Biopython code that builds the backbone (N, CA, C, O; Angstrom):
import numpy as np
from Bio.PDB.StructureBuilder import StructureBuilder

atoms = [
    (1, "MET", "N", (0.741, -1.100, -0.076)),
    (1, "MET", "CA", (-0.049, -0.142, -0.001)),
    (1, "MET", "C", (1.097, 1.249, -0.095)),
    (1, "MET", "O", (2.119, 1.356, 0.583)),
    (2, "LYS", "N", (0.636, 2.151, -1.039)),
    (2, "LYS", "CA", (1.399, 3.441, -1.038)),
    (2, "LYS", "C", (1.114, 4.434, 0.001)),
    (2, "LYS", "O", (-0.098, 4.504, 0.209)),
    (3, "PRO", "N", (1.841, 5.259, 0.753)),
    (3, "PRO", "CA", (1.522, 5.828, 1.670)),
    (3, "PRO", "C", (0.586, 7.115, 1.099)),
    (3, "PRO", "O", (0.517, 7.504, -0.067)),
    (4, "PHE", "N", (-0.106, 7.651, 2.275)),
    (4, "PHE", "CA", (-1.037, 8.655, 1.799)),
    (4, "PHE", "C", (-0.118, 9.958, 1.654)),
    (4, "PHE", "O", (0.973, 10.140, 2.194)),
    (5, "ARG", "N", (-0.775, 10.780, 0.841)),
    (5, "ARG", "CA", (-0.041, 12.245, 1.017)),
    (5, "ARG", "C", (-0.713, 13.193, 2.208)),
    (5, "ARG", "O", (-1.915, 13.260, 2.466)),
    (6, "LEU", "N", (0.027, 13.684, 2.660)),
    (6, "LEU", "CA", (-0.277, 14.567, 3.839)),
    (6, "LEU", "C", (-0.559, 16.068, 3.237)),
    (6, "LEU", "O", (0.310, 16.693, 2.629)),
    (7, "LEU", "N", (-1.740, 16.516, 3.455)),
    (7, "LEU", "CA", (-2.076, 17.997, 3.393)),
    (7, "LEU", "C", (-2.197, 18.779, 4.668)),
    (7, "LEU", "O", (-2.876, 18.262, 5.555)),
    (8, "VAL", "N", (-1.658, 19.915, 4.890)),
    (8, "VAL", "CA", (-1.773, 20.558, 6.104)),
    (8, "VAL", "C", (-2.180, 21.934, 5.866)),
    (8, "VAL", "O", (-1.413, 22.718, 5.308)),
    (9, "ASP", "N", (-3.586, 22.345, 6.338)),
    (9, "ASP", "CA", (-4.166, 23.610, 6.358)),
    (9, "ASP", "C", (-2.947, 24.640, 6.725)),
    (9, "ASP", "O", (-2.058, 24.425, 7.549)),
    (10, "TYR", "N", (-3.108, 25.741, 5.966)),
    (10, "TYR", "CA", (-2.156, 26.769, 6.448)),
    (10, "TYR", "C", (-2.206, 27.232, 7.752)),
    (10, "TYR", "O", (-1.089, 27.506, 8.190)),
    (11, "ASN", "N", (-3.123, 27.411, 8.518)),
    (11, "ASN", "CA", (-3.225, 27.869, 10.023)),
    (11, "ASN", "C", (-2.564, 26.629, 10.819)),
    (11, "ASN", "O", (-1.918, 26.854, 11.842)),
    (12, "VAL", "N", (-2.706, 25.553, 10.419)),
    (12, "VAL", "CA", (-2.005, 24.630, 11.032)),
    (12, "VAL", "C", (-0.581, 24.695, 10.922)),
    (12, "VAL", "O", (0.119, 24.385, 11.886)),
    (13, "PHE", "N", (-0.058, 25.093, 9.769)),
    (13, "PHE", "CA", (1.306, 25.204, 9.515)),
    (13, "PHE", "C", (1.770, 26.536, 10.386)),
    (13, "PHE", "O", (2.788, 26.493, 11.078)),
    (14, "GLN", "N", (1.030, 27.596, 10.306)),
    (14, "GLN", "CA", (1.426, 28.662, 11.132)),
    (14, "GLN", "C", (1.505, 28.479, 12.746)),
    (14, "GLN", "O", (2.268, 29.140, 13.451)),
    (15, "PHE", "N", (0.620, 27.502, 13.223)),
    (15, "PHE", "CA", (0.806, 27.039, 14.402)),
    (15, "PHE", "C", (2.003, 26.779, 14.948)),
    (15, "PHE", "O", (2.672, 27.286, 15.848)),
    (16, "ILE", "N", (2.175, 25.522, 13.911)),
    (16, "ILE", "CA", (3.560, 24.696, 14.131)),
    (16, "ILE", "C", (4.840, 25.581, 14.339)),
    (16, "ILE", "O", (5.715, 25.508, 15.201)),
    (17, "GLN", "N", (4.671, 26.469, 13.246)),
    (17, "GLN", "CA", (5.944, 27.442, 13.537)),
    (17, "GLN", "C", (6.238, 28.293, 14.716)),
    (17, "GLN", "O", (7.308, 28.851, 14.957)),
    (18, "THR", "N", (5.141, 28.322, 15.423)),
    (18, "THR", "CA", (5.343, 29.065, 16.649)),
    (18, "THR", "C", (5.465, 28.065, 17.855)),
    (18, "THR", "O", (5.199, 28.450, 18.993)),
    (19, "LEU", "N", (5.807, 26.973, 17.638)),
    (19, "LEU", "CA", (6.089, 25.966, 18.702)),
    (19, "LEU", "C", (7.586, 25.661, 18.991)),
    (19, "LEU", "O", (8.381, 25.776, 18.058)),
    (20, "ARG", "N", (8.002, 25.298, 20.162)),
    (20, "ARG", "CA", (9.438, 25.180, 20.390)),
    (20, "ARG", "C", (9.857, 23.968, 19.572)),
    (20, "ARG", "O", (8.972, 23.290, 19.050)),
    (21, "ARG", "N", (11.091, 23.653, 19.424)),
    (21, "ARG", "CA", (11.645, 22.606, 18.227)),
    (21, "ARG", "C", (11.124, 21.122, 18.656)),
    (21, "ARG", "O", (10.557, 20.376, 17.857)),
    (22, "PHE", "N", (11.375, 20.798, 19.962)),
    (22, "PHE", "CA", (10.884, 19.524, 20.231)),
    (22, "PHE", "C", (9.392, 19.379, 20.134)),
    (22, "PHE", "O", (8.995, 18.226, 19.963)),
    (23, "GLU", "N", (8.503, 20.317, 20.209)),
    (23, "GLU", "CA", (7.073, 20.413, 19.925)),
    (23, "GLU", "C", (6.966, 19.867, 18.283)),
    (23, "GLU", "O", (6.397, 18.873, 17.832)),
    (24, "GLN", "N", (7.672, 20.829, 17.666)),
    (24, "GLN", "CA", (7.743, 20.561, 16.318)),
    (24, "GLN", "C", (7.784, 19.155, 15.773)),
    (24, "GLN", "O", (6.999, 18.616, 14.994)),
    (25, "LEU", "N", (8.999, 18.622, 16.419)),
    (25, "LEU", "CA", (9.460, 17.368, 16.073)),
    (25, "LEU", "C", (8.527, 16.137, 16.647)),
    (25, "LEU", "O", (8.559, 15.014, 16.143)),
    (26, "GLU", "N", (7.793, 16.449, 17.632)),
    (26, "GLU", "CA", (6.864, 15.623, 17.900)),
    (26, "GLU", "C", (5.420, 15.467, 17.153)),
    (26, "GLU", "O", (4.695, 14.473, 17.189)),
    (27, "ILE", "N", (5.168, 16.780, 16.422)),
    (27, "ILE", "CA", (4.204, 16.810, 15.389)),
    (27, "ILE", "C", (4.527, 16.062, 14.232)),
    (27, "ILE", "O", (3.815, 15.213, 13.695)),
    (28, "HIS", "N", (5.917, 16.529, 13.808)),
    (28, "HIS", "CA", (6.350, 15.706, 12.644)),
    (28, "HIS", "C", (6.247, 14.106, 12.654)),
    (28, "HIS", "O", (5.926, 13.385, 11.709)),
    (29, "GLU", "N", (6.602, 13.728, 13.962)),
    (29, "GLU", "CA", (6.562, 12.397, 14.035)),
    (29, "GLU", "C", (5.168, 11.651, 13.983)),
    (29, "GLU", "O", (4.981, 10.502, 13.581)),
    (30, "HIS", "N", (4.316, 12.454, 14.427)),
    (30, "HIS", "CA", (2.950, 12.079, 14.326)),
    (30, "HIS", "C", (2.401, 12.008, 13.032)),
    (30, "HIS", "O", (1.587, 11.137, 12.724)),
    (31, "PHE", "N", (2.939, 13.178, 11.988)),
    (31, "PHE", "CA", (2.461, 13.484, 10.613)),
    (31, "PHE", "C", (3.110, 11.999, 9.880)),
    (31, "PHE", "O", (2.453, 11.209, 9.203)),
    (32, "ASP", "N", (4.508, 11.890, 10.212)),
    (32, "ASP", "CA", (4.999, 10.733, 9.472)),
    (32, "ASP", "C", (4.212, 9.279, 9.835)),
    (32, "ASP", "O", (4.219, 8.418, 8.956)),
    (33, "GLN", "N", (3.611, 9.027, 10.972)),
    (33, "GLN", "CA", (2.762, 7.833, 11.301)),
    (33, "GLN", "C", (1.361, 7.969, 10.536)),
    (33, "GLN", "O", (0.823, 7.058, 9.908)),
    (34, "SER", "N", (0.966, 9.005, 10.668)),
    (34, "SER", "CA", (-0.379, 9.194, 10.121)),
    (34, "SER", "C", (-0.328, 9.266, 8.393)),
    (34, "SER", "O", (-1.352, 9.164, 7.718)),
    (35, "ASN", "N", (0.717, 9.413, 7.942)),
    (35, "ASN", "CA", (1.126, 9.256, 6.417)),
    (35, "ASN", "C", (0.958, 8.022, 6.237)),
    (35, "ASN", "O", (0.070, 7.685, 5.454)),
    (36, "GLU", "N", (1.581, 7.232, 6.758)),
    (36, "GLU", "CA", (1.717, 5.691, 6.787)),
    (36, "GLU", "C", (0.364, 4.841, 6.919)),
    (36, "GLU", "O", (0.041, 3.968, 6.113)),
    (37, "PHE", "N", (-0.397, 5.221, 8.068)),
    (37, "PHE", "CA", (-1.292, 4.487, 8.709)),
    (37, "PHE", "C", (-2.238, 5.407, 9.095)),
    (37, "PHE", "O", (-2.344, 5.522, 10.316)),
    (38, "PRO", "N", (-3.084, 6.218, 8.306)),
    (38, "PRO", "CA", (-3.984, 7.219, 8.936)),
    (38, "PRO", "C", (-5.206, 6.649, 9.872)),
    (38, "PRO", "O", (-5.807, 7.261, 10.756)),
    (39, "HIS", "N", (-5.371, 5.514, 9.496)),
    (39, "HIS", "CA", (-6.744, 4.828, 10.166)),
    (39, "HIS", "C", (-6.235, 4.549, 11.614)),
    (39, "HIS", "O", (-7.011, 4.684, 12.560)),
    (40, "HIS", "N", (-4.910, 4.151, 11.802)),
    (40, "HIS", "CA", (-4.681, 3.774, 13.132)),
    (40, "HIS", "C", (-4.229, 4.725, 14.096)),
    (40, "HIS", "O", (-3.883, 4.444, 15.244)),
    (41, "GLN", "N", (-4.246, 5.823, 13.600)),
    (41, "GLN", "CA", (-4.125, 7.072, 14.461)),
    (41, "GLN", "C", (-5.204, 7.699, 15.142)),
    (41, "GLN", "O", (-4.949, 8.500, 16.042)),
    (42, "LYS", "N", (-6.390, 7.434, 14.825)),
    (42, "LYS", "CA", (-7.403, 8.234, 15.498)),
    (42, "LYS", "C", (-7.721, 7.623, 16.834)),
    (42, "LYS", "O", (-7.677, 6.425, 17.118)),
    (43, "SER", "N", (-8.060, 8.671, 17.642)),
    (43, "SER", "CA", (-8.523, 8.632, 19.185)),
    (43, "SER", "C", (-10.300, 8.671, 19.024)),
    (43, "SER", "O", (-11.144, 7.832, 19.342)),
    (44, "LEU", "N", (-10.404, 9.784, 18.505)),
    (44, "LEU", "CA", (-12.192, 9.993, 18.583)),
    (44, "LEU", "C", (-12.339, 10.299, 16.947)),
    (44, "LEU", "O", (-11.480, 10.439, 16.077)),
    (45, "ILE", "N", (-13.764, 10.340, 16.905)),
    (45, "ILE", "CA", (-14.507, 10.552, 15.436)),
    (45, "ILE", "C", (-15.416, 11.608, 15.697)),
    (45, "ILE", "O", (-15.985, 11.629, 16.788)),
    (46, "GLU", "N", (-15.586, 12.289, 15.043)),
    (46, "GLU", "CA", (-16.674, 13.689, 15.100)),
    (46, "GLU", "C", (-17.109, 13.524, 13.567)),
    (46, "GLU", "O", (-16.466, 12.990, 12.663)),
    (47, "LYS", "N", (-18.373, 14.126, 13.515)),
    (47, "LYS", "CA", (-18.973, 14.371, 12.254)),
    (47, "LYS", "C", (-19.533, 15.713, 12.339)),
    (47, "LYS", "O", (-20.081, 16.285, 13.281)),
    (48, "ASP", "N", (-19.199, 16.204, 10.794)),
    (48, "ASP", "CA", (-19.914, 17.311, 10.581)),
    (48, "ASP", "C", (-21.384, 17.434, 10.156)),
    (48, "ASP", "O", (-22.115, 16.458, 9.987)),
    (49, "ALA", "N", (-21.755, 18.709, 9.996)),
    (49, "ALA", "CA", (-23.261, 18.668, 9.370)),
    (49, "ALA", "C", (-23.591, 17.961, 8.279)),
    (49, "ALA", "O", (-24.774, 17.904, 7.941)),
    (50, "THR", "N", (-22.764, 17.421, 7.677)),
    (50, "THR", "CA", (-22.989, 16.879, 6.132)),
    (50, "THR", "C", (-22.692, 15.540, 6.463)),
    (50, "THR", "O", (-22.886, 14.857, 5.457)),
    (51, "GLY", "N", (-22.228, 14.705, 7.616)),
    (51, "GLY", "CA", (-22.002, 13.424, 7.934)),
    (51, "GLY", "C", (-20.494, 13.024, 7.686)),
    (51, "GLY", "O", (-20.091, 11.872, 7.845)),
    (52, "ARG", "N", (-19.701, 14.069, 7.287)),
    (52, "ARG", "CA", (-18.249, 13.554, 6.859)),
    (52, "ARG", "C", (-17.662, 13.106, 8.336)),
    (52, "ARG", "O", (-17.963, 13.746, 9.343)),
    (53, "ASP", "N", (-16.931, 12.125, 8.372)),
    (53, "ASP", "CA", (-15.965, 11.683, 9.595)),
    (53, "ASP", "C", (-14.688, 12.611, 9.598)),
    (53, "ASP", "O", (-14.012, 12.727, 8.576)),
    (54, "TYR", "N", (-14.379, 13.255, 10.745)),
    (54, "TYR", "CA", (-13.489, 13.832, 10.965)),
    (54, "TYR", "C", (-12.784, 13.222, 12.178)),
    (54, "TYR", "O", (-13.518, 13.010, 13.143)),
    (55, "PHE", "N", (-11.531, 12.912, 12.299)),
    (55, "PHE", "CA", (-10.903, 11.921, 13.072)),
    (55, "PHE", "C", (-10.039, 13.103, 14.056)),
    (55, "PHE", "O", (-9.648, 14.213, 13.696)),
    (56, "VAL", "N", (-9.912, 12.524, 15.257)),
    (56, "VAL", "CA", (-9.017, 13.434, 16.085)),
    (56, "VAL", "C", (-8.147, 12.464, 16.858)),
    (56, "VAL", "O", (-8.604, 11.522, 17.505)),
    (57, "SER", "N", (-6.793, 12.776, 16.738)),
    (57, "SER", "CA", (-5.736, 11.912, 17.046)),
    (57, "SER", "C", (-5.255, 12.715, 18.372)),
    (57, "SER", "O", (-4.826, 13.868, 18.343)),
    (58, "LEU", "N", (-5.394, 11.923, 19.535)),
    (58, "LEU", "CA", (-4.897, 12.423, 20.727)),
    (58, "LEU", "C", (-3.467, 11.988, 21.334)),
    (58, "LEU", "O", (-3.477, 11.218, 22.294)),
    (59, "ARG", "N", (-2.387, 12.391, 20.881)),
    (59, "ARG", "CA", (-0.977, 11.743, 21.230)),
    (59, "ARG", "C", (-0.213, 13.001, 21.692)),
    (59, "ARG", "O", (-0.213, 14.111, 21.159)),
    (60, "GLY", "N", (0.513, 12.543, 22.923)),
    (60, "GLY", "CA", (1.387, 13.663, 23.392)),
    (60, "GLY", "C", (0.773, 14.721, 23.839)),
    (60, "GLY", "O", (-0.192, 14.633, 24.597)),
    (61, "THR", "N", (1.295, 15.920, 23.392)),
    (61, "THR", "CA", (0.731, 17.202, 24.173)),
    (61, "THR", "C", (-0.407, 17.813, 22.909)),
    (61, "THR", "O", (-0.891, 18.926, 23.121)),
    (62, "PHE", "N", (-0.752, 17.175, 21.803)),
    (62, "PHE", "CA", (-1.282, 17.545, 20.916)),
    (62, "PHE", "C", (-2.619, 17.010, 20.504)),
    (62, "PHE", "O", (-2.620, 15.794, 20.699)),
    (63, "ALA", "N", (-3.756, 17.427, 20.013)),
    (63, "ALA", "CA", (-4.910, 16.849, 19.341)),
    (63, "ALA", "C", (-4.784, 17.467, 17.953)),
    (63, "ALA", "O", (-4.603, 18.663, 17.723)),
    (64, "VAL", "N", (-4.891, 16.588, 17.153)),
    (64, "VAL", "CA", (-4.800, 16.727, 15.705)),
    (64, "VAL", "C", (-6.067, 16.448, 14.884)),
    (64, "VAL", "O", (-6.520, 15.304, 14.913)),
    (65, "LYS", "N", (-6.577, 17.236, 14.275)),
    (65, "LYS", "CA", (-8.047, 16.918, 13.554)),
    (65, "LYS", "C", (-7.994, 16.848, 12.115)),
    (65, "LYS", "O", (-7.603, 17.777, 11.408)),
    (66, "TYR", "N", (-8.461, 15.547, 11.625)),
    (66, "TYR", "CA", (-7.947, 15.451, 10.023)),
    (66, "TYR", "C", (-9.282, 14.634, 9.492)),
    (66, "TYR", "O", (-10.238, 14.248, 10.165)),
    (67, "TRP", "N", (-9.053, 14.494, 8.114)),
    (67, "TRP", "CA", (-10.128, 13.600, 7.524)),
    (67, "TRP", "C", (-9.125, 12.983, 6.367)),
    (67, "TRP", "O", (-8.122, 13.485, 5.860)),
    (68, "ILE", "N", (-9.753, 11.730, 6.139)),
    (68, "ILE", "CA", (-8.981, 10.928, 4.965)),
    (68, "ILE", "C", (-9.763, 10.783, 3.873)),
    (68, "ILE", "O", (-10.849, 10.205, 3.901)),
    (69, "ASP", "N", (-9.265, 11.285, 2.884)),
    (69, "ASP", "CA", (-9.828, 11.253, 1.511)),
    (69, "ASP", "C", (-9.232, 9.892, 0.796)),
    (69, "ASP", "O", (-8.093, 9.802, 0.338)),
    (70, "GLU", "N", (-10.045, 9.044, 0.791)),
    (70, "GLU", "CA", (-9.850, 7.735, 0.331)),
    (70, "GLU", "C", (-9.441, 8.016, -1.079)),
    (70, "GLU", "O", (-8.297, 7.747, -1.446)),
    (71, "TRP", "N", (-10.387, 8.584, -1.947)),
    (71, "TRP", "CA", (-10.205, 8.472, -3.376)),
    (71, "TRP", "C", (-9.257, 9.121, -3.739)),
    (71, "TRP", "O", (-8.952, 8.912, -4.913)),
    (72, "GLU", "N", (-8.343, 10.199, -2.945)),
    (72, "GLU", "CA", (-7.415, 11.004, -3.468)),
    (72, "GLU", "C", (-6.001, 10.402, -2.991)),
    (72, "GLU", "O", (-4.887, 10.693, -3.426)),
    (73, "CYS", "N", (-6.386, 9.371, -1.856)),
    (73, "CYS", "CA", (-5.147, 8.823, -1.083)),
    (73, "CYS", "C", (-4.556, 10.121, -0.424)),
    (73, "CYS", "O", (-3.402, 10.446, -0.706)),
    (74, "GLU", "N", (-5.373, 10.938, 0.518)),
    (74, "GLU", "CA", (-4.531, 12.160, 1.109)),
    (74, "GLU", "C", (-5.275, 11.945, 2.624)),
    (74, "GLU", "O", (-6.431, 11.583, 2.844)),
    (75, "VAL", "N", (-4.338, 12.252, 3.468)),
    (75, "VAL", "CA", (-4.812, 12.839, 4.755)),
    (75, "VAL", "C", (-4.773, 14.473, 4.644)),
    (75, "VAL", "O", (-3.813, 15.136, 4.253)),
    (76, "LYS", "N", (-5.863, 14.894, 5.019)),
    (76, "LYS", "CA", (-6.136, 16.300, 5.157)),
    (76, "LYS", "C", (-6.334, 16.948, 6.840)),
    (76, "LYS", "O", (-7.327, 16.805, 7.553)),
    (77, "VAL", "N", (-5.067, 17.676, 7.172)),
    (77, "VAL", "CA", (-5.061, 17.984, 8.642)),
    (77, "VAL", "C", (-5.795, 19.461, 8.407)),
    (77, "VAL", "O", (-5.616, 20.302, 7.527)),
    (78, "ILE", "N", (-6.614, 19.436, 9.449)),
    (78, "ILE", "CA", (-7.531, 20.724, 9.278)),
    (78, "ILE", "C", (-7.241, 21.639, 10.687)),
    (78, "ILE", "O", (-7.320, 22.867, 10.745)),
    (79, "ALA", "N", (-6.941, 20.865, 11.635)),
    (79, "ALA", "CA", (-6.658, 21.658, 12.886)),
    (79, "ALA", "C", (-5.849, 21.075, 13.665)),
    (79, "ALA", "O", (-5.650, 19.869, 13.514)),
    (80, "ILE", "N", (-5.157, 21.842, 14.741)),
    (80, "ILE", "CA", (-4.117, 21.194, 15.566)),
    (80, "ILE", "C", (-4.384, 22.126, 16.828)),
    (80, "ILE", "O", (-4.770, 23.283, 16.662)),
    (81, "ARG", "N", (-4.185, 21.629, 18.007)),
    (81, "ARG", "CA", (-4.438, 22.495, 19.088)),
    (81, "ARG", "C", (-3.622, 21.735, 20.317)),
    (81, "ARG", "O", (-3.236, 20.588, 20.091)),
    (82, "LEU", "N", (-3.331, 22.367, 21.687)),
    (82, "LEU", "CA", (-2.948, 21.709, 22.833)),
    (82, "LEU", "C", (-3.821, 20.841, 23.289)),
    (82, "LEU", "O", (-4.992, 21.189, 23.441)),
    (83, "ARG", "N", (-3.452, 19.716, 23.550)),
    (83, "ARG", "CA", (-4.301, 18.484, 24.305)),
    (83, "ARG", "C", (-5.009, 19.147, 25.623)),
    (83, "ARG", "O", (-4.502, 19.884, 26.469)),
    (84, "ASP", "N", (-6.189, 18.705, 25.536)),
    (84, "ASP", "CA", (-6.712, 19.098, 26.988)),
    (84, "ASP", "C", (-6.543, 17.749, 27.808)),
    (84, "ASP", "O", (-7.212, 16.809, 27.379)),
    (85, "HIS", "N", (-5.782, 17.521, 28.879)),
    (85, "HIS", "CA", (-5.693, 16.213, 29.610)),
    (85, "HIS", "C", (-6.686, 16.300, 30.812)),
    (85, "HIS", "O", (-6.370, 15.578, 31.758)),
    (86, "ARG", "N", (-7.738, 16.983, 30.956)),
    (86, "ARG", "CA", (-8.557, 17.118, 31.953)),
    (86, "ARG", "C", (-9.406, 15.693, 31.833)),
    (86, "ARG", "O", (-9.663, 15.220, 30.726)),
    (87, "LYS", "N", (-9.721, 15.201, 32.782)),
    (87, "LYS", "CA", (-10.665, 14.156, 32.806)),
    (87, "LYS", "C", (-12.244, 14.341, 33.127)),
    (87, "LYS", "O", (-12.993, 13.364, 33.125)),
]
sb = StructureBuilder()
sb.init_structure("model")
sb.init_model(0)
sb.init_chain("A")
sb.init_seg("    ")
for serial, (resi, resn, name, xyz) in enumerate(atoms, 1):
    if name == "N":
        sb.init_residue(resn, " ", resi, " ")
    sb.init_atom(name, np.array(xyz, "f"), 0.0, 1.0, " ", f" {name:<3s}", serial, name[0])
structure = sb.get_structure()
């Protein structure tokens, strides 16, 4: 199976640039794994008004929201934020 192409929203890109180097590396590692196995990375599934599945991966310090475009073989990262660790 060929890896998925990773597309990152410009706002996500800008957010990553504000982070410390070790945080950037954490996200890059996450992106590398999402690129190879996007279905294995999801922790939560959210649906939008149209019924599209958005996956949220909770890993380390961050929550990454994305959707998988199977037709185009792309992982589309639409948001990233600091993870809320409260229970």
